[in-house]
C-alpha positions as CSV (number, residue, x, y, z in Angstrom):
1,M,-27.4,5.6,1.1
2,N,-30.1,3.9,-0.7
3,D,-32.4,2.3,2.3
4,L,-34.2,0.0,-0.1
5,F,-30.9,-1.5,-1.1
6,V,-29.9,-1.9,2.4
7,T,-33.1,-3.4,3.5
8,I,-33.0,-5.9,0.7
9,L,-29.5,-7.0,1.7
10,E,-30.6,-7.0,5.4
11,K,-33.4,-9.5,4.4
12,F,-31.1,-11.6,2.3
13,I,-28.9,-12.1,5.1
14,A,-31.8,-13.3,7.4
15,A,-32.9,-15.7,4.8
16,A,-29.4,-17.2,4.4
17,A,-28.9,-17.5,8.1
18,I,-32.1,-19.2,8.8
19,R,-32.6,-21.6,5.8
20,L,-30.1,-23.9,3.9
21,S,-29.8,-23.5,0.1
22,D,-32.3,-25.9,-1.8
23,D,-29.2,-27.9,-3.4
24,V,-27.8,-28.7,0.3
25,M,-31.3,-29.5,1.4
26,A,-31.5,-32.0,-1.3
27,R,-28.0,-33.5,-0.7
28,I,-28.4,-34.3,2.8
29,A,-31.9,-35.8,2.3
30,Q,-30.1,-38.0,-0.2
31,M,-27.4,-38.8,2.1
32,R,-29.9,-39.7,4.9
33,E,-31.5,-42.1,2.6
34,N,-28.1,-43.7,1.5
35,E,-27.3,-44.6,5.2
36,D,-28.0,-48.0,6.6
37,S,-27.0,-47.2,10.2
38,Q,-29.9,-46.4,12.5
39,L,-27.6,-44.1,14.5
40,Q,-26.5,-42.1,11.2
41,K,-30.3,-41.9,10.3
42,A,-31.1,-40.6,13.7
43,I,-28.4,-37.8,13.4
44,Y,-29.9,-36.9,10.1
45,D,-33.2,-36.7,11.5
46,S,-31.9,-34.3,14.2
47,Y,-30.4,-32.2,11.4
48,F,-33.8,-32.0,9.9
49,E,-35.7,-31.1,13.1
50,N,-33.2,-28.4,13.7
51,L,-33.8,-27.1,10.3
52,K,-37.6,-27.0,10.7
53,M,-37.4,-25.5,14.0
54,A,-35.2,-22.6,12.7
55,L,-37.8,-21.9,10.0
56,E,-40.7,-22.0,12.3
57,Q,-39.2,-19.7,14.7
58,K,-37.4,-17.6,12.2
59,K,-34.0,-18.0,13.9
60,P,-30.4,-18.8,12.7
61,C,-30.2,-22.7,11.8
62,C,-26.6,-22.7,13.5
63,Q,-25.6,-20.6,16.7
64,D,-22.3,-19.8,14.9
65,T,-23.1,-17.4,12.3
66,G,-19.6,-16.8,11.5
67,I,-17.9,-13.9,9.7
68,L,-19.9,-13.0,6.8
69,Q,-18.3,-13.3,3.3
70,F,-19.6,-11.4,0.4
71,Y,-18.5,-12.6,-3.1
72,I,-19.4,-10.2,-5.6
73,K,-19.9,-10.2,-9.4
74,A,-20.3,-6.4,-10.2
75,G,-21.4,-5.1,-13.2
76,T,-19.4,-1.7,-14.1
77,K,-22.8,-0.2,-15.1
78,F,-24.9,-1.3,-11.8
79,P,-26.0,1.9,-10.8
80,F,-25.4,1.3,-7.2
81,L,-22.0,0.0,-7.4
82,D,-20.3,2.9,-5.4
83,I,-22.4,2.4,-2.4
84,T,-22.4,-1.4,-2.4
85,K,-19.7,-1.9,0.2
86,D,-21.2,0.8,2.6
87,A,-24.7,-0.9,2.0
88,I,-23.5,-4.4,2.9
89,T,-21.8,-3.1,6.0
90,E,-24.7,-1.4,7.1
91,A,-27.1,-4.2,6.4
92,V,-24.7,-6.5,8.6
93,R,-25.1,-4.0,11.6
94,R,-28.9,-4.2,11.0
95,A,-29.3,-7.9,10.7
96,T,-27.0,-8.6,14.0
97,V,-29.8,-7.1,15.7
98,S,-32.9,-8.0,13.6
99,V,-32.1,-11.6,12.7
100,P,-30.2,-11.9,15.2
101,L,-26.7,-12.8,14.4
102,R,-24.2,-13.8,16.9
103,P,-21.5,-11.0,17.3
104,N,-18.4,-12.8,16.0
105,A,-15.9,-10.2,14.7
106,V,-12.9,-9.3,16.9
107,N,-10.4,-7.0,15.8
108,F,-7.1,-8.8,15.3
109,F,-4.6,-6.8,17.5
110,D,-6.7,-5.2,20.2
111,A,-9.0,-8.5,20.7
112,H,-12.1,-6.0,20.6
113,N,-15.4,-7.6,19.6
114,T,-17.2,-4.8,17.8
115,N,-20.5,-6.3,18.7
116,D,-22.1,-5.7,15.3
117,N,-20.2,-8.3,13.1
118,T,-18.3,-5.4,11.4
119,G,-14.7,-4.3,11.9
120,E,-11.3,-4.5,10.2
121,R,-12.0,-5.5,6.7
122,C,-15.2,-7.1,7.9
123,P,-17.5,-8.0,6.5
124,W,-15.1,-9.6,4.0
125,I,-15.8,-8.7,0.5
126,D,-14.4,-10.5,-2.6
127,W,-14.9,-8.5,-6.0
128,E,-15.3,-9.5,-9.5
129,I,-15.9,-6.9,-12.2
130,V,-18.1,-7.6,-15.1
131,P,-17.7,-5.2,-17.9
132,S,-20.7,-3.9,-19.8
133,C,-23.4,-5.1,-17.2
134,D,-25.7,-3.4,-15.1
135,E,-26.6,-6.2,-12.6
136,M,-24.9,-7.4,-9.7
137,E,-24.7,-11.1,-8.1
138,I,-23.8,-11.6,-4.5
139,I,-23.0,-15.0,-2.9
140,L,-23.1,-14.7,0.9
141,Y,-21.2,-17.3,2.8
142,F,-21.3,-17.6,6.6
143,S,-17.9,-18.7,7.6
144,G,-18.2,-20.3,11.1
145,A,-15.1,-21.3,13.3
146,G,-15.7,-25.1,12.8
147,C,-15.4,-24.7,9.0
148,S,-12.4,-22.2,9.3
149,L,-10.3,-24.5,11.6
150,P,-9.5,-27.2,9.3
151,G,-8.4,-24.9,6.3
152,Q,-4.9,-25.5,5.1
153,A,-2.5,-24.7,2.2
154,K,0.7,-25.9,0.8
155,V,3.1,-25.4,-2.2
156,F,4.7,-28.4,-3.6
157,K,7.5,-28.9,-6.2
158,P,6.3,-29.8,-9.7
159,S,8.1,-33.3,-9.3
160,D,5.6,-34.1,-6.6
161,G,3.0,-34.4,-9.3
162,I,-0.8,-34.2,-8.8
163,E,-0.7,-37.2,-6.8
164,A,0.6,-35.2,-3.9
165,V,-2.7,-33.4,-3.6
166,V,-4.6,-36.6,-2.6
167,P,-2.7,-37.4,0.7
168,F,-2.7,-33.7,1.5
169,V,-6.5,-33.5,1.3
170,F,-7.1,-36.6,3.3
171,D,-4.7,-35.2,6.1
172,V,-6.9,-32.1,6.3
173,V,-10.2,-33.9,6.2
174,T,-9.1,-36.7,8.4
175,G,-7.2,-34.6,10.9
176,L,-9.3,-31.6,11.5
177,G,-12.4,-31.9,9.5
178,V,-14.7,-33.4,12.5
179,N,-14.3,-29.7,13.8
180,A,-16.7,-28.9,10.9
181,C,-19.7,-31.1,11.8
182,P,-19.5,-33.7,8.9
183,P,-20.9,-34.4,6.4
184,L,-18.5,-32.1,4.9
185,L,-18.5,-30.2,1.6
186,V,-14.7,-30.3,0.7
187,G,-13.2,-27.3,-1.5
188,V,-9.9,-27.9,-3.3
189,G,-8.0,-25.1,-4.7
190,L,-5.0,-25.7,-7.3
191,G,-2.9,-23.1,-8.3
192,H,0.6,-21.4,-8.3
193,N,0.8,-20.1,-4.6
194,I,-0.9,-20.0,-1.1
195,E,-3.3,-17.0,-1.6
196,N,-4.3,-18.1,-5.2
197,A,-5.1,-21.6,-4.0
198,A,-6.6,-20.6,-0.8
199,S,-9.0,-18.2,-2.8
200,L,-9.9,-20.9,-5.3
201,S,-10.6,-23.4,-2.6
202,K,-13.1,-21.0,-1.0
203,K,-14.7,-20.4,-4.2
204,A,-14.9,-24.1,-4.7
205,I,-17.2,-24.4,-1.9
206,L,-19.7,-21.8,-3.3
207,R,-20.3,-24.1,-6.3
208,Q,-23.6,-25.7,-6.6
209,I,-23.4,-29.4,-5.2
210,G,-23.2,-31.8,-8.1
211,T,-21.5,-29.7,-10.5
212,C,-18.1,-30.9,-12.0
213,H,-14.7,-29.2,-12.8
214,P,-14.9,-28.4,-16.5
215,H,-11.7,-30.2,-17.4
216,P,-11.9,-34.0,-17.4
217,K,-8.7,-34.6,-15.3
218,G,-10.3,-32.1,-12.6
219,A,-13.7,-33.8,-12.5
220,E,-11.8,-37.5,-12.2
221,L,-9.8,-36.0,-9.3
222,E,-13.2,-34.8,-7.7
223,K,-14.7,-38.2,-8.1
224,L,-11.5,-39.9,-6.7
225,L,-11.4,-37.8,-3.6
226,L,-15.1,-38.2,-2.9
227,N,-15.1,-41.9,-3.2
228,E,-11.9,-42.3,-1.2
229,L,-12.9,-40.0,1.5
230,D,-16.3,-41.8,1.8
231,N,-14.2,-44.9,2.7
232,I,-12.5,-43.7,5.8
233,G,-15.5,-44.7,8.0
234,M,-16.5,-41.3,9.1
235,G,-20.3,-40.3,8.8
236,A,-22.3,-37.4,10.2
237,Q,-21.0,-35.6,13.4
238,G,-17.5,-37.8,12.8
239,L,-19.2,-41.0,14.1
240,P,-18.8,-44.2,12.3
241,G,-20.6,-43.9,8.9
242,R,-20.2,-44.4,5.2
243,Q,-20.5,-40.9,3.9
244,A,-17.9,-38.4,5.2
245,V,-18.3,-35.7,2.7
246,M,-21.5,-34.3,0.6
247,G,-19.1,-33.4,-2.2
248,V,-15.5,-32.3,-3.4
249,H,-15.2,-29.4,-5.5
250,V,-11.9,-28.8,-7.3
251,E,-11.1,-25.0,-8.8
252,S,-7.9,-24.6,-10.5
253,S,-5.8,-21.9,-12.3
254,A,-2.6,-21.8,-14.3
255,R,0.5,-22.3,-12.3
256,H,4.1,-21.4,-12.4
257,T,6.4,-23.8,-14.0
258,A,8.2,-24.5,-10.7
259,T,5.3,-24.6,-8.2
260,R,2.3,-26.7,-7.7
261,A,-0.1,-25.4,-4.8
262,C,-2.9,-26.8,-3.3
263,A,-5.5,-25.5,-0.5
264,V,-8.2,-27.2,1.2
265,N,-11.3,-25.4,2.6
266,V,-14.3,-27.3,4.1
267,S,-18.0,-26.5,4.9
268,C,-20.0,-28.4,7.5
269,Y,-23.6,-29.8,6.6
270,M,-25.0,-26.6,7.9
271,M,-23.8,-25.1,4.6
272,R,-25.2,-21.5,4.5
273,R,-24.7,-20.0,1.3
274,G,-27.1,-17.6,-0.5
275,I,-27.3,-16.3,-3.9
276,L,-28.9,-12.9,-4.6
277,R,-28.9,-11.5,-8.2
278,L,-29.8,-7.7,-8.4
279,K,-31.0,-5.8,-11.5
280,S,-30.5,-2.1,-12.0
281,D,-33.9,-1.1,-10.6
282,L,-33.2,-3.5,-7.4
283,S,-35.6,-6.0,-8.6
284,Y,-34.2,-9.4,-7.6
285,E,-33.9,-13.4,-7.9
286,L,-32.9,-15.9,-5.3
287,P,-31.7,-18.8,-7.2
288,S,-30.5,-20.6,-4.0
289,Y,-34.1,-20.8,-2.9
290,R,-37.4,-21.8,-4.2
291,D,-40.5,-19.7,-3.2
292,V,-38.6,-17.3,-1.3
293,S,-39.1,-13.6,-1.3
294,L,-37.5,-11.1,0.8
């Protein structure tokens, strides 16, 4: 095990647990200014006060530090590729104590909390292999219970058309979205079956806020859903307001001729998503945060 690699990962976990990424901070600040309700402005002010205290005290900005999920783009020539899984697992164990993180990992059938946020396929690691590359990008997402509870997926018949997606997304957000501390970031995955769409919906959440789907119709769907969801009358913390969502991101793949799958994942305003880019000598960049070093 390379101790420097583990230490960098441990400090990265701490940074992502304590602070929100720059794009999320900018978005919720903008939403605070857009609100004309004094109640809504007061809720946003409490959000920022909480985030300020987390930085000052160097403690997680939300008590539910969730299940840690790592989305990795791994260069085939990255020299530490063989030990990456073990290094991440050890870093999570250490960070559980040093940050600290709330122990959330419960093995499914014996209902045993491991008390170190590792366990059966935990932390969750999603791999994407990048040929002829000696670097690695790691996106860390803290998947809390409130954000996980609303997630749903469904496979439609092709004849239902893309129009079927809109009421399905609305049902998810209006039915269970309040569990996730609005305003929400809504990820929509469109593909050919349940697991494909679900994976895409989570990766949609990981996208930088303000980016658009590359296809014009995908971007149009994002804009439609954003505008209409903001008209449901829900604001921060599910109370009356004009902005239910921070954004709607759609990710898509080719589908089977006879299926049209859709999945929805949401994140709360406490969107803890950090990005770490490692070079072959373990020097690094943190594109999600300005002026932060590990």
